[in-house]
All heavy atoms as a GROMACS GRO file, in nm:
protein
  599
    1MET      N    1   0.083  -0.120   0.000
    1MET     CA    2   0.000   0.000   0.000
    1MET      C    3   0.087   0.125   0.000
    1MET      O    4   0.056   0.221  -0.066
    1MET     CB    5  -0.095  -0.004   0.121
    1MET     CG    6  -0.198   0.103   0.120
    1MET     SD    7  -0.315   0.071  -0.011
    1MET     CE    8  -0.430   0.200   0.017
    2ALA      N    9   0.196   0.122   0.076
    2ALA     CA   10   0.286   0.238   0.082
    2ALA      C   11   0.350   0.262  -0.054
    2ALA      O   12   0.366   0.376  -0.096
    2ALA     CB   13   0.392   0.217   0.189
    3GLU      N   14   0.383   0.152  -0.123
    3GLU     CA   15   0.442   0.166  -0.256
    3GLU      C   16   0.343   0.229  -0.353
    3GLU      O   17   0.380   0.313  -0.435
    3GLU     CB   18   0.489   0.030  -0.309
    3GLU     CG   19   0.556   0.038  -0.444
    3GLU     CD   20   0.600  -0.096  -0.499
    3GLU    OE1   21   0.594  -0.196  -0.426
    3GLU    OE2   22   0.637  -0.100  -0.617
    4GLU      N   23   0.216   0.189  -0.341
    4GLU     CA   24   0.113   0.246  -0.428
    4GLU      C   25   0.100   0.396  -0.404
    4GLU      O   26   0.088   0.474  -0.499
    4GLU     CB   27  -0.021   0.176  -0.403
    4GLU     CG   28  -0.131   0.221  -0.497
    4GLU     CD   29  -0.261   0.145  -0.478
    4GLU    OE1   30  -0.259   0.032  -0.427
    4GLU    OE2   31  -0.366   0.201  -0.515
    5LYS      N   32   0.107   0.436  -0.279
    5LYS     CA   33   0.098   0.579  -0.245
    5LYS      C   34   0.218   0.655  -0.304
    5LYS      O   35   0.202   0.764  -0.357
    5LYS     CB   36   0.091   0.596  -0.093
    5LYS     CG   37   0.064   0.736  -0.050
    5LYS     CD   38  -0.073   0.780  -0.090
    5LYS     CE   39  -0.103   0.918  -0.034
    5LYS     NZ   40  -0.222   0.976  -0.091
    6GLN      N   41   0.337   0.594  -0.296
    6GLN     CA   42   0.456   0.657  -0.353
    6GLN      C   43   0.440   0.674  -0.504
    6GLN      O   44   0.477   0.778  -0.560
    6GLN     CB   45   0.581   0.573  -0.324
    6GLN     CG   46   0.626   0.577  -0.180
    6GLN     CD   47   0.742   0.482  -0.155
    6GLN    OE1   48   0.755   0.379  -0.222
    6GLN    NE2   49   0.825   0.517  -0.059
    7MET      N   50   0.385   0.572  -0.567
    7MET     CA   51   0.367   0.579  -0.712
    7MET      C   52   0.261   0.682  -0.749
    7MET      O   53   0.273   0.750  -0.851
    7MET     CB   54   0.332   0.441  -0.770
    7MET     CG   55   0.446   0.343  -0.766
    7MET     SD   56   0.592   0.400  -0.857
    7MET     CE   57   0.709   0.423  -0.725
    8GLU      N   58   0.158   0.696  -0.667
    8GLU     CA   59   0.058   0.799  -0.692
    8GLU      C   60   0.121   0.937  -0.680
    8GLU      O   61   0.092   1.026  -0.761
    8GLU     CB   62  -0.059   0.785  -0.594
    8GLU     CG   63  -0.149   0.668  -0.627
    8GLU     CD   64  -0.264   0.650  -0.529
    8GLU    OE1   65  -0.276   0.728  -0.433
    8GLU    OE2   66  -0.343   0.557  -0.550
    9ASN      N   67   0.208   0.955  -0.581
    9ASN     CA   68   0.279   1.082  -0.567
    9ASN      C   69   0.368   1.109  -0.688
    9ASN      O   70   0.374   1.221  -0.739
    9ASN     CB   71   0.363   1.085  -0.438
    9ASN     CG   72   0.277   1.096  -0.315
    9ASN    OD1   73   0.165   1.144  -0.318
    9ASN    ND2   74   0.330   1.048  -0.203
   10LEU      N   75   0.437   1.006  -0.736
   10LEU     CA   76   0.521   1.019  -0.854
   10LEU      C   77   0.436   1.054  -0.976
   10LEU      O   78   0.472   1.140  -1.056
   10LEU     CB   79   0.599   0.890  -0.877
   10LEU     CG   80   0.693   0.888  -0.996
   10LEU    CD1   81   0.798   0.998  -0.986
   10LEU    CD2   82   0.761   0.751  -1.005
   11PHE      N   83   0.322   0.988  -0.990
   11PHE     CA   84   0.232   1.018  -1.100
   11PHE      C   85   0.188   1.164  -1.096
   11PHE      O   86   0.186   1.234  -1.198
   11PHE     CB   87   0.110   0.925  -1.098
   11PHE     CG   88   0.010   0.957  -1.205
   11PHE    CD1   89   0.032   0.919  -1.336
   11PHE    CD2   90  -0.108   1.026  -1.175
   11PHE    CE1   91  -0.059   0.950  -1.436
   11PHE    CE2   92  -0.198   1.056  -1.274
   11PHE     CZ   93  -0.175   1.018  -1.404
   12ASN      N   94   0.153   1.212  -0.976
   12ASN     CA   95   0.113   1.352  -0.962
   12ASN      C   96   0.226   1.446  -1.001
   12ASN      O   97   0.201   1.552  -1.060
   12ASN     CB   98   0.066   1.380  -0.819
   12ASN     CG   99  -0.067   1.315  -0.788
   12ASN    OD1  100  -0.148   1.290  -0.878
   12ASN    ND2  101  -0.090   1.284  -0.663
   13GLN      N  102   0.350   1.409  -0.970
   13GLN     CA  103   0.465   1.491  -1.011
   13GLN      C  104   0.475   1.496  -1.163
   13GLN      O  105   0.507   1.600  -1.221
   13GLN     CB  106   0.595   1.434  -0.952
   13GLN     CG  107   0.606   1.451  -0.802
   13GLN     CD  108   0.730   1.381  -0.747
   13GLN    OE1  109   0.817   1.336  -0.820
   13GLN    NE2  110   0.735   1.370  -0.614
   14LEU      N  111   0.447   1.383  -1.228
   14LEU     CA  112   0.448   1.381  -1.374
   14LEU      C  113   0.339   1.471  -1.431
   14LEU      O  114   0.362   1.544  -1.528
   14LEU     CB  115   0.430   1.238  -1.426
   14LEU     CG  116   0.548   1.143  -1.404
   14LEU    CD1  117   0.508   1.001  -1.440
   14LEU    CD2  118   0.668   1.187  -1.484
   15VAL      N  119   0.223   1.468  -1.369
   15VAL     CA  120   0.112   1.553  -1.414
   15VAL      C  121   0.151   1.700  -1.400
   15VAL      O  122   0.117   1.783  -1.485
   15VAL     CB  123  -0.016   1.522  -1.333
   15VAL    CG1  124  -0.124   1.625  -1.358
   15VAL    CG2  125  -0.068   1.382  -1.368
   16GLU      N  126   0.225   1.731  -1.294
   16GLU     CA  127   0.265   1.869  -1.268
   16GLU      C  128   0.384   1.913  -1.352
   16GLU      O  129   0.426   2.028  -1.343
   16GLU     CB  130   0.295   1.887  -1.119
   16GLU     CG  131   0.172   1.873  -1.032
   16GLU     CD  132   0.202   1.868  -0.883
   16GLU    OE1  133   0.321   1.877  -0.845
   16GLU    OE2  134   0.106   1.855  -0.806
   17GLY      N  135   0.439   1.824  -1.434
   17GLY     CA  136   0.542   1.866  -1.526
   17GLY      C  137   0.676   1.796  -1.516
   17GLY      O  138   0.766   1.824  -1.594
   18LYS      N  139   0.693   1.705  -1.422
   18LYS     CA  140   0.818   1.630  -1.414
   18LYS      C  141   0.834   1.547  -1.541
   18LYS      O  142   0.739   1.488  -1.590
   18LYS     CB  143   0.819   1.539  -1.291
   18LYS     CG  144   0.947   1.460  -1.273
   18LYS     CD  145   0.947   1.380  -1.144
   18LYS     CE  146   1.079   1.306  -1.130
   18LYS     NZ  147   1.093   1.246  -0.997
   19SER      N  148   0.954   1.543  -1.593
   19SER     CA  149   0.980   1.468  -1.716
   19SER      C  150   0.982   1.319  -1.687
   19SER      O  151   1.043   1.274  -1.590
   19SER     CB  152   1.113   1.510  -1.777
   19SER     OG  153   1.143   1.428  -1.888
   20ILE      N  154   0.920   1.244  -1.775
   20ILE     CA  155   0.920   1.098  -1.761
   20ILE      C  156   1.061   1.042  -1.778
   20ILE      O  157   1.093   0.935  -1.729
   20ILE     CB  158   0.820   1.033  -1.860
   20ILE    CG1  159   0.790   0.890  -1.819
   20ILE    CG2  160   0.872   1.040  -2.002
   20ILE    CD1  161   0.666   0.833  -1.878
   21TYR      N  162   1.147   1.118  -1.842
   21TYR     CA  163   1.285   1.075  -1.864
   21TYR      C  164   1.368   1.082  -1.737
   21TYR      O  165   1.480   1.031  -1.733
   21TYR     CB  166   1.349   1.157  -1.976
   21TYR     CG  167   1.277   1.136  -2.108
   21TYR    CD1  168   1.196   1.236  -2.161
   21TYR    CD2  169   1.289   1.016  -2.178
   21TYR    CE1  170   1.129   1.216  -2.281
   21TYR    CE2  171   1.222   0.996  -2.297
   21TYR     CZ  172   1.142   1.097  -2.348
   21TYR     OH  173   1.076   1.075  -2.465
   22GLU      N  174   1.316   1.146  -1.633
   22GLU     CA  175   1.385   1.153  -1.504
   22GLU      C  176   1.364   1.028  -1.420
   22GLU      O  177   1.427   1.013  -1.316
   22GLU     CB  178   1.336   1.275  -1.425
   22GLU     CG  179   1.368   1.409  -1.489
   22GLU     CD  180   1.310   1.524  -1.410
   22GLU    OE1  181   1.316   1.521  -1.286
   22GLU    OE2  182   1.257   1.617  -1.473
   23LEU      N  183   1.277   0.939  -1.463
   23LEU     CA  184   1.244   0.820  -1.384
   23LEU      C  185   1.349   0.711  -1.405
   23LEU      O  186   1.400   0.693  -1.515
   23LEU     CB  187   1.107   0.765  -1.424
   23LEU     CG  188   0.989   0.860  -1.416
   23LEU    CD1  189   0.862   0.789  -1.461
   23LEU    CD2  190   0.974   0.916  -1.278
   24ASP      N  191   1.376   0.637  -1.298
   24ASP     CA  192   1.462   0.520  -1.312
   24ASP      C  193   1.374   0.397  -1.341
   24ASP      O  194   1.251   0.406  -1.345
   24ASP     CB  195   1.550   0.499  -1.188
   24ASP     CG  196   1.472   0.475  -1.060
   24ASP    OD1  197   1.357   0.426  -1.064
   24ASP    OD2  198   1.526   0.506  -0.951
   25ALA      N  199   1.438   0.283  -1.362
   25ALA     CA  200   1.365   0.162  -1.399
   25ALA      C  201   1.265   0.121  -1.291
   25ALA      O  202   1.152   0.080  -1.321
   25ALA     CB  203   1.463   0.048  -1.427
   26ARG      N  204   1.304   0.133  -1.164
   26ARG     CA  205   1.214   0.094  -1.054
   26ARG      C  206   1.089   0.181  -1.054
   26ARG      O  207   0.977   0.131  -1.039
   26ARG     CB  208   1.287   0.108  -0.919
   26ARG     CG  209   1.202   0.067  -0.799
   26ARG     CD  210   1.268   0.106  -0.667
   26ARG     NE  211   1.293   0.249  -0.654
   26ARG     CZ  212   1.199   0.340  -0.620
   26ARG    NH1  213   1.076   0.302  -0.596
   26ARG    NH2  214   1.230   0.467  -0.609
   27GLU      N  215   1.106   0.310  -1.075
   27GLU     CA  216   0.991   0.402  -1.076
   27GLU      C  217   0.901   0.374  -1.196
   27GLU      O  218   0.778   0.376  -1.184
   27GLU     CB  219   1.040   0.546  -1.078
   27GLU     CG  220   1.107   0.589  -0.949
   27GLU     CD  221   1.176   0.722  -0.958
   27GLU    OE1  222   1.229   0.756  -1.067
   27GLU    OE2  223   1.177   0.794  -0.856
   28THR      N  224   0.961   0.347  -1.310
   28THR     CA  225   0.882   0.317  -1.430
   28THR      C  226   0.800   0.190  -1.410
   28THR      O  227   0.681   0.186  -1.441
   28THR     CB  228   0.975   0.303  -1.552
   28THR    OG1  229   1.051   0.422  -1.568
   28THR    CG2  230   0.895   0.278  -1.679
   29LYS      N  231   0.865   0.086  -1.356
   29LYS     CA  232   0.792  -0.039  -1.329
   29LYS      C  233   0.682  -0.017  -1.226
   29LYS      O  234   0.573  -0.073  -1.238
   29LYS     CB  235   0.890  -0.148  -1.281
   29LYS     CG  236   0.979  -0.201  -1.390
   29LYS     CD  237   1.074  -0.306  -1.335
   29LYS     CE  238   1.168  -0.355  -1.442
   29LYS     NZ  239   1.262  -0.456  -1.390
   30GLY      N  240   0.710   0.064  -1.125
   30GLY     CA  241   0.610   0.094  -1.023
   30GLY      C  242   0.489   0.164  -1.082
   30GLY      O  243   0.374   0.135  -1.046
   31LEU      N  244   0.514   0.259  -1.173
   31LEU     CA  245   0.403   0.329  -1.238
   31LEU      C  246   0.320   0.233  -1.324
   31LEU      O  247   0.197   0.241  -1.325
   31LEU     CB  248   0.455   0.444  -1.325
   31LEU     CG  249   0.490   0.572  -1.251
   31LEU    CD1  250   0.551   0.673  -1.347
   31LEU    CD2  251   0.368   0.631  -1.182
   32LEU      N  252   0.388   0.144  -1.395
   32LEU     CA  253   0.314   0.046  -1.476
   32LEU      C  254   0.227  -0.042  -1.388
   32LEU      O  255   0.112  -0.072  -1.422
   32LEU     CB  256   0.412  -0.040  -1.557
   32LEU     CG  257   0.481   0.032  -1.673
   32LEU    CD1  258   0.590  -0.056  -1.730
   32LEU    CD2  259   0.380   0.071  -1.779
   33LYS      N  260   0.279  -0.081  -1.272
   33LYS     CA  261   0.201  -0.162  -1.178
   33LYS      C  262   0.081  -0.081  -1.125
   33LYS      O  263  -0.031  -0.132  -1.116
   33LYS     CB  264   0.290  -0.206  -1.062
   33LYS     CG  265   0.224  -0.300  -0.966
   33LYS     CD  266   0.322  -0.346  -0.859
   33LYS     CE  267   0.255  -0.435  -0.758
   33LYS     NZ  268   0.347  -0.479  -0.653
   34LEU      N  269   0.106   0.046  -1.094
   34LEU     CA  270  -0.002   0.134  -1.047
   34LEU      C  271  -0.112   0.146  -1.152
   34LEU      O  272  -0.230   0.138  -1.121
   34LEU     CB  273   0.053   0.273  -1.012
   34LEU     CG  274  -0.050   0.378  -0.973
   34LEU    CD1  275  -0.115   0.345  -0.839
   34LEU    CD2  276   0.013   0.516  -0.968
   35PHE      N  277  -0.072   0.163  -1.278
   35PHE     CA  278  -0.170   0.175  -1.385
   35PHE      C  279  -0.253   0.047  -1.398
   35PHE      O  280  -0.374   0.053  -1.422
   35PHE     CB  281  -0.103   0.209  -1.518
   35PHE     CG  282  -0.039   0.345  -1.520
   35PHE    CD1  283   0.070   0.368  -1.603
   35PHE    CD2  284  -0.084   0.448  -1.441
   35PHE    CE1  285   0.130   0.493  -1.606
   35PHE    CE2  286  -0.024   0.573  -1.443
   35PHE     CZ  287   0.083   0.596  -1.527
   36ASP      N  288  -0.188  -0.068  -1.383
   36ASP     CA  289  -0.262  -0.195  -1.388
   36ASP      C  290  -0.365  -0.203  -1.275
   36ASP      O  291  -0.479  -0.245  -1.297
   36ASP     CB  292  -0.167  -0.314  -1.379
   36ASP     CG  293  -0.089  -0.338  -1.506
   36ASP    OD1  294  -0.131  -0.289  -1.612
   36ASP    OD2  295   0.014  -0.409  -1.499
   37VAL      N  296  -0.324  -0.162  -1.155
   37VAL     CA  297  -0.416  -0.163  -1.039
   37VAL      C  298  -0.533  -0.069  -1.064
   37VAL      O  299  -0.649  -0.105  -1.043
   37VAL     CB  300  -0.340  -0.125  -0.910
   37VAL    CG1  301  -0.437  -0.098  -0.796
   37VAL    CG2  302  -0.241  -0.233  -0.871
   38LYS      N  303  -0.504   0.051  -1.112
   38LYS     CA  304  -0.610   0.150  -1.138
   38LYS      C  305  -0.703   0.102  -1.248
   38LYS      O  306  -0.824   0.119  -1.238
   38LYS     CB  307  -0.549   0.286  -1.175
   38LYS     CG  308  -0.470   0.350  -1.064
   38LYS     CD  309  -0.556   0.383  -0.945
   38LYS     CE  310  -0.478   0.456  -0.838
   38LYS     NZ  311  -0.557   0.483  -0.720
   39GLN      N  312  -0.646   0.040  -1.351
   39GLN     CA  313  -0.729  -0.009  -1.461
   39GLN      C  314  -0.823  -0.119  -1.411
   39GLN      O  315  -0.940  -0.125  -1.449
   39GLN     CB  316  -0.642  -0.060  -1.574
   39GLN     CG  317  -0.720  -0.097  -1.698
   39GLN     CD  318  -0.630  -0.130  -1.815
   39GLN    OE1  319  -0.513  -0.166  -1.798
   39GLN    NE2  320  -0.682  -0.120  -1.934
   40SER      N  321  -0.772  -0.205  -1.325
   40SER     CA  322  -0.855  -0.311  -1.269
   40SER      C  323  -0.968  -0.253  -1.185
   40SER      O  324  -1.084  -0.296  -1.196
   40SER     CB  325  -0.768  -0.403  -1.183
   40SER     OG  326  -0.846  -0.500  -1.119
   41LYS      N  327  -0.937  -0.153  -1.103
   41LYS     CA  328  -1.039  -0.089  -1.020
   41LYS      C  329  -1.144  -0.020  -1.107
   41LYS      O  330  -1.264  -0.026  -1.079
   41LYS     CB  331  -0.976   0.011  -0.924
   41LYS     CG  332  -0.899  -0.054  -0.811
   41LYS     CD  333  -0.838   0.050  -0.717
   41LYS     CE  334  -0.759  -0.016  -0.606
   41LYS     NZ  335  -0.698   0.084  -0.516
   42LEU      N  336  -1.099   0.045  -1.214
   42LEU     CA  337  -1.194   0.110  -1.305
   42LEU      C  338  -1.283   0.007  -1.374
   42LEU      O  339  -1.403   0.031  -1.393
   42LEU     CB  340  -1.119   0.193  -1.409
   42LEU     CG  341  -1.063   0.325  -1.360
   42LEU    CD1  342  -0.975   0.388  -1.469
   42LEU    CD2  343  -1.174   0.420  -1.321
   43GLY      N  344  -1.226  -0.107  -1.410
   43GLY     CA  345  -1.306  -0.213  -1.472
   43GLY      C  346  -1.415  -0.263  -1.378
   43GLY      O  347  -1.528  -0.285  -1.420
   44LYS      N  348  -1.380  -0.277  -1.251
   44LYS     CA  349  -1.479  -0.322  -1.151
   44LYS      C  350  -1.589  -0.217  -1.134
   44LYS      O  351  -1.707  -0.250  -1.125
   44LYS     CB  352  -1.411  -0.349  -1.017
   44LYS     CG  353  -1.326  -0.473  -1.017
   44LYS     CD  354  -1.254  -0.492  -0.885
   44LYS     CE  355  -1.160  -0.611  -0.890
   44LYS     NZ  356  -1.082  -0.626  -0.767
   45ARG      N  357  -1.549  -0.089  -1.129
   45ARG     CA  358  -1.650   0.018  -1.114
   45ARG      C  359  -1.740   0.024  -1.237
   45ARG      O  360  -1.861   0.045  -1.225
   45ARG     CB  361  -1.581   0.152  -1.093
   45ARG     CG  362  -1.517   0.164  -0.956
   45ARG     CD  363  -1.454   0.297  -0.933
   45ARG     NE  364  -1.556   0.400  -0.928
   45ARG     CZ  365  -1.530   0.531  -0.933
   45ARG    NH1  366  -1.406   0.572  -0.940
   45ARG    NH2  367  -1.626   0.620  -0.929
   46LYS      N  368  -1.683   0.003  -1.355
   46LYS     CA  369  -1.763   0.004  -1.478
   46LYS      C  370  -1.866  -0.108  -1.474
   46LYS      O  371  -1.982  -0.088  -1.510
   46LYS     CB  372  -1.671  -0.011  -1.599
   46LYS     CG  373  -1.743  -0.014  -1.730
   46LYS     CD  374  -1.646  -0.030  -1.845
   46LYS     CE  375  -1.720  -0.043  -1.976
   46LYS     NZ  376  -1.628  -0.065  -2.088
   47LYS      N  377  -1.820  -0.227  -1.430
   47LYS     CA  378  -1.911  -0.341  -1.422
   47LYS      C  379  -2.024  -0.314  -1.324
   47LYS      O  380  -2.141  -0.341  -1.354
   47LYS     CB  381  -1.833  -0.466  -1.379
   47LYS     CG  382  -1.916  -0.591  -1.375
   47LYS     CD  383  -1.833  -0.711  -1.335
   47LYS     CE  384  -1.922  -0.834  -1.322
   47LYS     NZ  385  -1.846  -0.950  -1.276
   48GLN      N  386  -1.991  -0.257  -1.206
   48GLN     CA  387  -2.094  -0.224  -1.107
   48GLN      C  388  -2.192  -0.121  -1.162
   48GLN      O  389  -2.313  -0.133  -1.144
   48GLN     CB  390  -2.029  -0.171  -0.980
   48GLN     CG  391  -1.955  -0.275  -0.900
   48GLN     CD  392  -1.877  -0.213  -0.784
   48GLN    OE1  393  -1.855  -0.092  -0.778
   48GLN    NE2  394  -1.834  -0.297  -0.692
   49PHE      N  395  -2.140  -0.021  -1.230
   49PHE     CA  396  -2.226   0.082  -1.287
   49PHE      C  397  -2.321   0.022  -1.390
   49PHE      O  398  -2.440   0.050  -1.388
   49PHE     CB  399  -2.141   0.192  -1.352
   49PHE     CG  400  -2.222   0.296  -1.423
   49PHE    CD1  401  -2.286   0.396  -1.352
   49PHE    CD2  402  -2.235   0.294  -1.561
   49PHE    CE1  403  -2.362   0.491  -1.416
   49PHE    CE2  404  -2.310   0.389  -1.626
   49PHE     CZ  405  -2.374   0.488  -1.554
   50ASN      N  406  -2.267  -0.062  -1.478
   50ASN     CA  407  -2.351  -0.124  -1.580
   50ASN      C  408  -2.457  -0.213  -1.518
   50ASN      O  409  -2.570  -0.219  -1.567
   50ASN     CB  410  -2.266  -0.202  -1.680
   50ASN     CG  411  -2.189  -0.110  -1.772
   50ASN    OD1  412  -2.227   0.004  -1.796
   50ASN    ND2  413  -2.077  -0.158  -1.824
   51GLU      N  414  -2.423  -0.284  -1.410
   51GLU     CA  415  -2.521  -0.366  -1.341
   51GLU      C  416  -2.632  -0.280  -1.280
   51GLU      O  417  -2.749  -0.316  -1.286
   51GLU     CB  418  -2.454  -0.451  -1.234
   51GLU     CG  419  -2.370  -0.564  -1.290
   51GLU     CD  420  -2.287  -0.636  -1.185
   51GLU    OE1  421  -2.285  -0.593  -1.068
   51GLU    OE2  422  -2.222  -0.736  -1.222
   52GLN      N  423  -2.594  -0.165  -1.224
   52GLN     CA  424  -2.694  -0.075  -1.166
   52GLN      C  425  -2.786  -0.021  -1.275
   52GLN      O  426  -2.907  -0.013  -1.256
   52GLN     CB  427  -2.627   0.040  -1.093
   52GLN     CG  428  -2.561   0.001  -0.964
   52GLN     CD  429  -2.486   0.116  -0.900
   52GLN    OE1  430  -2.464   0.220  -0.962
   52GLN    NE2  431  -2.445   0.098  -0.776
   53VAL      N  432  -2.729   0.016  -1.388
   53VAL     CA  433  -2.810   0.067  -1.499
   53VAL      C  434  -2.905  -0.042  -1.548
   53VAL      O  435  -3.024  -0.017  -1.568
   53VAL     CB  436  -2.720   0.117  -1.614
   53VAL    CG1  437  -2.802   0.145  -1.739
   53VAL    CG2  438  -2.644   0.241  -1.571
   54ASP      N  439  -2.853  -0.164  -1.563
   54ASP     CA  440  -2.938  -0.275  -1.607
   54ASP      C  441  -3.051  -0.300  -1.508
   54ASP      O  442  -3.166  -0.322  -1.547
   54ASP     CB  443  -2.856  -0.402  -1.626
   54ASP     CG  444  -2.762  -0.395  -1.745
   54ASP    OD1  445  -2.780  -0.306  -1.830
   54ASP    OD2  446  -2.669  -0.479  -1.752
   55ASP      N  447  -3.020  -0.296  -1.378
   55ASP     CA  448  -3.123  -0.317  -1.276
   55ASP      C  449  -3.228  -0.208  -1.282
   55ASP      O  450  -3.348  -0.235  -1.271
   55ASP     CB  451  -3.062  -0.320  -1.136
   55ASP     CG  452  -2.984  -0.448  -1.108
   55ASP    OD1  453  -3.000  -0.545  -1.186
   55ASP    OD2  454  -2.908  -0.450  -1.010
   56ASN      N  455  -3.187  -0.084  -1.301
   56ASN     CA  456  -3.282   0.027  -1.309
   56ASN      C  457  -3.372   0.013  -1.431
   56ASN      O  458  -3.491   0.040  -1.424
   56ASN     CB  459  -3.209   0.162  -1.313
   56ASN     CG  460  -3.151   0.199  -1.179
   56ASN    OD1  461  -3.192   0.149  -1.075
   56ASN    ND2  462  -3.053   0.288  -1.180
   57VAL      N  463  -3.317  -0.028  -1.543
   57VAL     CA  464  -3.397  -0.046  -1.664
   57VAL      C  465  -3.498  -0.158  -1.643
   57VAL      O  466  -3.614  -0.144  -1.677
   57VAL     CB  467  -3.306  -0.076  -1.786
   57VAL    CG1  468  -3.388  -0.121  -1.905
   57VAL    CG2  469  -3.224   0.046  -1.822
   58LEU      N  470  -3.453  -0.269  -1.583
   58LEU     CA  471  -3.545  -0.380  -1.559
   58LEU      C  472  -3.655  -0.342  -1.460
   58LEU      O  473  -3.769  -0.383  -1.475
   58LEU     CB  474  -3.469  -0.502  -1.507
   58LEU     CG  475  -3.378  -0.572  -1.608
   58LEU    CD1  476  -3.298  -0.682  -1.541
   58LEU    CD2  477  -3.458  -0.627  -1.724
   59ASN      N  478  -3.623  -0.263  -1.360
   59ASN     CA  479  -3.721  -0.222  -1.260
   59ASN      C  480  -3.824  -0.126  -1.318
   59ASN      O  481  -3.937  -0.120  -1.272
   59ASN     CB  482  -3.653  -0.159  -1.139
   59ASN     CG  483  -3.578  -0.261  -1.056
   59ASN    OD1  484  -3.608  -0.380  -1.062
   59ASN    ND2  485  -3.480  -0.215  -0.982
   60LYS      N  486  -3.787  -0.049  -1.419
   60LYS     CA  487  -3.878   0.048  -1.477
   60LYS      C  488  -3.962  -0.011  -1.590
   60LYS      O  489  -4.055   0.050  -1.636
   60LYS     CB  490  -3.800   0.169  -1.528
   60LYS     CG  491  -3.742   0.251  -1.416
   60LYS     CD  492  -3.669   0.372  -1.467
   60LYS     CE  493  -3.611   0.451  -1.350
   60LYS     NZ  494  -3.538   0.568  -1.394
   61THR      N  495  -3.926  -0.129  -1.636
   61THR     CA  496  -3.998  -0.193  -1.745
   61THR      C  497  -4.081  -0.306  -1.688
   61THR      O  498  -4.028  -0.403  -1.638
   61THR     CB  499  -3.899  -0.250  -1.850
   61THR    OG1  500  -3.813  -0.145  -1.892
   61THR    CG2  501  -3.973  -0.309  -1.967
   62GLY      N  502  -4.213  -0.292  -1.697
   62GLY     CA  503  -4.302  -0.396  -1.648
   62GLY      C  504  -4.341  -0.492  -1.759
   62GLY      O  505  -4.313  -0.469  -1.876
   63ALA      N  506  -4.408  -0.600  -1.723
   63ALA     CA  507  -4.449  -0.700  -1.822
   63ALA      C  508  -4.546  -0.640  -1.922
   63ALA      O  509  -4.546  -0.678  -2.039
   63ALA     CB  510  -4.512  -0.820  -1.751
   64ASN      N  511  -4.632  -0.546  -1.881
   64ASN     CA  512  -4.730  -0.485  -1.971
   64ASN      C  513  -4.666  -0.386  -2.067
   64ASN      O  514  -4.730  -0.344  -2.163
   64ASN     CB  515  -4.840  -0.414  -1.891
   64ASN     CG  516  -4.925  -0.512  -1.814
   64ASN    OD1  517  -4.935  -0.628  -1.852
   64ASN    ND2  518  -4.984  -0.465  -1.706
   65ASP      N  519  -4.541  -0.349  -2.042
   65ASP     CA  520  -4.473  -0.253  -2.128
   65ASP      C  521  -4.409  -0.321  -2.249
   65ASP      O  522  -4.364  -0.255  -2.339
   65ASP     CB  523  -4.364  -0.178  -2.051
   65ASP     CG  524  -4.422  -0.089  -1.943
   65ASP    OD1  525  -4.542  -0.054  -1.954
   65ASP    OD2  526  -4.350  -0.055  -1.848
   66SER      N  527  -4.407  -0.452  -2.250
   66SER     CA  528  -4.340  -0.526  -2.356
   66SER      C  529  -4.417  -0.512  -2.486
   66SER      O  530  -4.540  -0.514  -2.488
   66SER     CB  531  -4.328  -0.673  -2.318
   66SER     OG  532  -4.274  -0.745  -2.425
   67ILE      N  533  -4.343  -0.502  -2.595
   67ILE     CA  534  -4.407  -0.498  -2.727
   67ILE      C  535  -4.374  -0.626  -2.804
   67ILE      O  536  -4.379  -0.629  -2.925
   67ILE     CB  537  -4.365  -0.372  -2.807
   67ILE    CG1  538  -4.214  -0.367  -2.827
   67ILE    CG2  539  -4.418  -0.248  -2.742
   67ILE    CD1  540  -4.169  -0.260  -2.924
   68ALA      N  541  -4.341  -0.731  -2.730
   68ALA     CA  542  -4.301  -0.856  -2.793
   68ALA      C  543  -4.415  -0.915  -2.877
   68ALA      O  544  -4.391  -0.980  -2.977
   68ALA     CB  545  -4.257  -0.957  -2.688
   69GLY      N  546  -4.540  -0.891  -2.839
   69GLY     CA  547  -4.654  -0.948  -2.910
   69GLY      C  548  -4.698  -0.866  -3.028
   69GLY      O  549  -4.788  -0.904  -3.101
   70GLY      N  550  -4.641  -0.755  -3.051
   70GLY     CA  551  -4.680  -0.671  -3.162
   70GLY      C  552  -4.661  -0.526  -3.123
   70GLY      O  553  -4.606  -0.493  -3.020
   71GLU      N  554  -4.712  -0.439  -3.210
   71GLU     CA  555  -4.698  -0.296  -3.182
   71GLU      C  556  -4.788  -0.256  -3.070
   71GLU      O  557  -4.903  -0.295  -3.062
   71GLU     CB  558  -4.732  -0.216  -3.310
   71GLU     CG  559  -4.613  -0.150  -3.369
   71GLU     CD  560  -4.650  -0.065  -3.486
   71GLU    OE1  561  -4.709   0.043  -3.465
   71GLU    OE2  562  -4.618  -0.106  -3.598
   72ASN      N  563  -4.738  -0.172  -2.982
   72ASN     CA  564  -4.817  -0.123  -2.870
   72ASN      C  565  -4.869   0.015  -2.908
   72ASN      O  566  -4.797   0.113  -2.906
   72ASN     CB  567  -4.728  -0.116  -2.744
   72ASN     CG  568  -4.808  -0.076  -2.621
   72ASN    OD1  569  -4.925  -0.040  -2.632
   72ASN    ND2  570  -4.745  -0.083  -2.507
   73ASP      N  571  -4.999   0.019  -2.947
   73ASP     CA  572  -5.057   0.148  -2.988
   73ASP      C  573  -5.139   0.211  -2.876
   73ASP      O  574  -5.213   0.306  -2.899
   73ASP     CB  575  -5.142   0.130  -3.113
   73ASP     CG  576  -5.256   0.032  -3.093
   73ASP    OD1  577  -5.271  -0.020  -2.980
   73ASP    OD2  578  -5.330   0.007  -3.190
   74GLY      N  579  -5.127   0.158  -2.757
   74GLY     CA  580  -5.196   0.216  -2.642
   74GLY      C  581  -5.331   0.153  -2.615
   74GLY      O  582  -5.398   0.187  -2.519
   75HIS      N  583  -5.376   0.060  -2.700
   75HIS     CA  584  -5.505  -0.005  -2.680
   75HIS      C  585  -5.484  -0.144  -2.622
   75HIS      O  586  -5.392  -0.214  -2.663
   75HIS     CB  587  -5.580  -0.016  -2.814
   75HIS     CG  588  -5.611   0.117  -2.875
   75HIS    ND1  589  -5.701   0.204  -2.821
   75HIS    CD2  590  -5.560   0.177  -2.986
   75HIS    CE1  591  -5.706   0.313  -2.896
   75HIS    NE2  592  -5.620   0.300  -2.997
   76PRO      N  593  -5.572  -0.184  -2.528
   76PRO     CA  594  -5.558  -0.319  -2.469
   76PRO      C  595  -5.585  -0.430  -2.566
   76PRO      O  596  -5.641  -0.420  -2.666
   76PRO     CB  597  -5.659  -0.320  -2.355
   76PRO     CG  598  -5.738  -0.195  -2.365
   76PRO     CD  599  -5.677  -0.108  -2.469
   0.00000   0.00000   0.00000
């Protein structure tokens, strides 16, 4: 966890203008590892978000709202 925090600080330094060419091999590898961790976390959040959206769509669509049997022109 401490290493991840160090890499986040290093990343912030890069955002603020530090040259990537100033990094040594250990720092570069650490940043790559940090990016993998962040990408994994983002993938999990994306999946959770999509599941929430799917649940909301299913909850708002009732059986009577289906048009599977033909066009729904508003008449029973």
